[in-house]
C-alpha positions in Angstrom: 67.8 177.2 10.5 70.3 176.7 7.7 73.9 176.6 8.6 76.4 178.9 6.9 78.8 176.9 4.7 82.5 177.1 5.4 84.3 180.0 3.9 86.3 179.4 0.8 89.5 177.4 1.4 92.7 178.2 -0.4 93.8 174.6 -0.6 92.5 171.2 0.1 93.9 169.1 2.9 93.1 165.4 2.6 93.6 165.0 6.3 90.6 167.3 7.0 88.2 164.6 5.9 90.2 161.5 6.6 89.7 160.9 10.3 88.5 158.3 11.1 89.9 156.3 9.4 92.9 156.9 7.3 94.1 154.0 5.2 97.4 153.7 3.3 97.0 151.3 0.4 98.2 150.9 -3.1 95.8 151.5 -6.0 95.2 148.1 -7.7 96.5 147.6 -11.2 94.1 147.1 -14.0 93.1 143.5 -14.7 95.2 141.2 -16.8 91.9 140.2 -18.4 92.0 143.3 -20.6 93.0 142.4 -24.1 96.3 143.7 -25.5 96.5 147.4 -26.1 96.3 147.0 -29.9 93.0 145.2 -29.6 91.4 148.0 -27.6 89.6 150.6 -29.7 90.7 154.1 -28.6 87.9 156.0 -26.8 86.2 158.9 -28.6 87.1 162.5 -27.7 83.7 162.6 -25.9 84.5 159.7 -23.7 88.0 161.1 -22.9 86.3 164.4 -21.9 83.8 162.6 -19.7 86.5 160.6 -17.9 88.1 163.9 -16.9 91.5 164.7 -15.7 91.0 165.8 -12.1 93.5 164.3 -9.7 91.4 164.7 -6.6 88.5 162.4 -6.6 85.5 161.9 -4.2 83.5 158.8 -4.8 80.1 158.8 -3.1 77.2 156.4 -2.8 73.9 156.2 -1.0 71.4 153.6 0.3 67.7 154.4 0.5 64.7 153.2 2.5 63.1 151.6 -0.6 63.6 151.3 -4.4 61.8 150.3 -7.6 63.2 147.3 -9.5 64.4 147.8 -13.1 65.6 150.8 -15.1 63.3 153.5 -16.4 63.7 154.9 -19.9 66.9 156.8 -20.4 66.8 160.5 -20.0 69.1 163.4 -19.0 68.8 164.0 -15.3 68.6 167.3 -13.4 72.4 167.5 -13.1 73.1 166.8 -16.8 74.1 163.2 -16.6 72.5 160.1 -18.1 69.8 158.8 -15.9 67.6 155.7 -15.7 65.2 156.8 -13.0 61.9 158.7 -12.8 61.5 161.8 -10.8 59.2 159.9 -8.4 62.2 157.6 -7.5 64.0 160.6 -6.0 61.4 160.7 -3.2 62.9 157.7 -1.5 64.7 158.6 1.7 68.4 158.6 2.5 69.4 155.8 4.9 73.2 155.6 4.5 75.7 158.0 2.9 79.3 157.0 2.2 82.2 158.9 0.6 85.8 158.0 -0.3 88.4 160.7 -1.1 91.7 160.2 -2.7 94.3 161.5 -5.1 94.3 159.6 -8.4 97.9 160.1 -9.1 100.1 160.8 -6.1 103.2 159.4 -4.4 101.3 159.8 -1.1 98.6 157.1 -1.6 96.5 158.0 1.4 92.7 157.5 1.1 89.8 158.7 3.3 86.6 156.7 3.8 83.5 157.8 5.7 80.1 156.2 6.1 77.1 157.6 8.0 73.7 156.1 9.0 70.7 158.4 9.0 68.0 158.2 11.7 64.7 157.4 9.9 62.5 160.3 10.8 58.9 159.8 9.7 59.6 156.8 7.5 60.5 153.1 7.7 63.0 151.0 5.8 61.3 148.4 3.6 62.1 144.8 4.0 63.2 144.8 0.3 65.7 147.5 1.0 67.0 145.8 4.1 67.5 142.6 2.1 69.7 144.7 -0.2 71.9 146.7 2.2 71.3 145.0 5.5 70.0 148.1 7.4 66.8 147.9 9.4 64.7 150.8 10.7 65.6 149.8 14.3 69.3 149.6 13.7 69.4 153.0 11.9 67.3 154.6 14.7 69.8 153.4 17.3 73.1 153.9 15.4 72.2 156.8 13.0 72.7 160.5 13.1 70.2 163.2 12.3 69.8 163.9 8.6 70.9 167.6 8.8 74.1 166.5 10.7 75.0 163.9 8.0 74.2 166.3 5.2 76.3 169.1 6.7 79.3 166.8 7.2 79.1 165.4 3.7 78.5 168.8 2.0 81.4 170.4 3.8 83.7 167.6 2.5 82.3 167.7 -1.0 82.6 171.5 -1.2 86.2 171.4 0.0 87.0 168.9 -2.7 85.3 171.0 -5.4 87.1 174.1 -4.3 90.4 172.3 -4.7 89.6 171.3 -8.3 88.4 167.8 -7.4 85.3 166.1 -8.7 82.6 163.7 -7.5 82.5 160.2 -9.0 79.5 157.8 -8.9 77.9 155.0 -10.9 74.5 156.5 -11.8 75.5 159.9 -10.4 72.3 161.7 -11.3 70.1 159.4 -9.2 72.3 159.6 -6.1 72.7 163.3 -6.5 69.0 163.7 -6.9 68.2 161.9 -3.7 70.7 164.2 -1.8 69.2 167.2 -3.5 65.7 166.3 -2.3 67.0 165.8 1.2 68.8 169.1 1.2 65.5 170.7 0.2 63.6 168.9 3.0 66.1 170.2 5.5 65.9 173.8 4.1 69.7 173.8 3.4 69.2 176.0 0.4 72.7 177.4 0.3 74.2 174.0 0.3 71.6 172.9 -2.3 72.8 175.7 -4.6 76.4 174.5 -4.2 75.3 170.9 -4.7 74.0 171.9 -8.1 77.5 173.1 -9.1 79.3 170.1 -7.5 77.0 167.4 -9.0 76.9 169.0 -12.4 80.7 168.8 -12.7 80.9 165.2 -11.4 81.8 162.1 -13.4 79.3 159.3 -13.9 80.8 155.9 -14.7 77.4 154.7 -15.9 77.6 157.1 -18.8 76.2 155.6 -22.1 79.2 156.5 -24.2 81.8 155.3 -21.7 80.0 152.0 -21.0 79.6 151.3 -24.7 83.3 151.8 -25.3 84.2 149.6 -22.3 82.1 146.8 -23.7 83.7 147.1 -27.1 87.1 147.1 -25.5 86.4 143.6 -24.1 84.6 142.4 -27.2 81.4 141.9 -25.2 78.5 141.1 -27.5 75.4 143.2 -26.9 72.3 144.2 -28.7 72.1 147.9 -29.6 69.9 149.6 -27.1 70.1 151.9 -24.2 69.5 149.1 -21.6 72.2 146.8 -22.9 74.9 149.4 -23.3 75.4 149.9 -19.6 76.5 147.5 -16.9 76.1 147.4 -13.1 78.9 148.6 -10.9 79.8 145.0 -10.0 79.9 143.8 -13.7 82.0 146.9 -14.7 84.5 146.5 -11.9 84.9 142.8 -12.5 85.8 143.4 -16.1 88.7 145.7 -15.1 90.0 144.1 -12.0 90.9 140.4 -11.4 92.4 138.5 -8.5 92.6 141.6 -6.4 92.1 141.0 -2.7 90.9 144.6 -2.1 88.3 144.4 -4.9 87.0 141.0 -3.6 86.7 142.4 -0.1 84.8 145.5 -1.4 82.5 143.4 -3.5 81.6 141.3 -0.5 80.4 144.6 1.1 78.5 145.7 -2.0 75.5 147.8 -1.3 77.1 149.4 1.7 77.7 153.1 0.9 81.4 153.4 1.7 82.4 150.2 -0.1 80.5 151.2 -3.3 82.0 154.8 -3.0 85.5 153.3 -3.1 84.6 151.0 -6.0 83.3 154.1 -8.0 86.8 155.7 -7.7 88.5 152.4 -8.6 86.3 152.0 -11.7 87.2 155.5 -12.9 90.9 154.9 -12.3 90.7 151.7 -14.4 88.8 153.3 -17.2 91.3 156.2 -17.4 94.2 153.7 -17.5 92.5 151.6 -20.2 91.8 154.7 -22.3 95.4 156.0 -21.9 96.9 152.7 -23.1 94.5 152.4 -26.0 95.2 156.0 -27.2 99.0 155.4 -26.8 98.8 152.1 -28.8 96.7 153.8 -31.5 99.2 156.6 -31.9 102.0 154.0 -32.5 100.2 152.3 -35.3 
């Protein structure tokens, strides 16, 4: 039976989704590798719009029981974001879900990170997937939670963020959102699924074609025109924007664990916004 979502909240309390754990850290500064502001082309109005202005951010990421190598032809996904996957790819099962919530601009720099394993019910985790994220079927069966329990916890947190004017952030948002959408359908959580359509559609995808093309031009990276060469992986994107940062190095060592990637998604958006702001300011002074 479907659970009833929480009633509408008047305000968002970060503490409500920050235990355990709560971490007080400084947001890293953008890398010194970025060329001087005058050399960075200002982003288009469309890119500025896509980067958004929401202060409350919720990065999220998933790991699945299997995957297909390589990108599919570019399309617009079910939530309106650029997508490089086929509908069949959305039938892979959720193994791990992580989310990371923070205020982008705040004197109180408190961040919340959560990560949940899912018990594999009726499916196994492929060896290829285990090689990527390190999770085996046996480990998930012992340490995991039921899929409905994980989805209820995540959706409650995501809806709270949405009600407070916050947004989701992900690298290839339409794929991750699509996997969650399919799992909500399997669990007959139709009310949450309707709300997920709203939440995901308003999210920010850092793999967006326009944003990625501008980022590469900002660094003078040579590329051949084409949809596959105008986007970079999360690791490549974050390494362009952050250098010699201990927190980034630590997170990259944990890449392909959902919580670490969720935090990197937020950090990438923060750096993109900072770069855009400086480029626009320098352009206005010329």
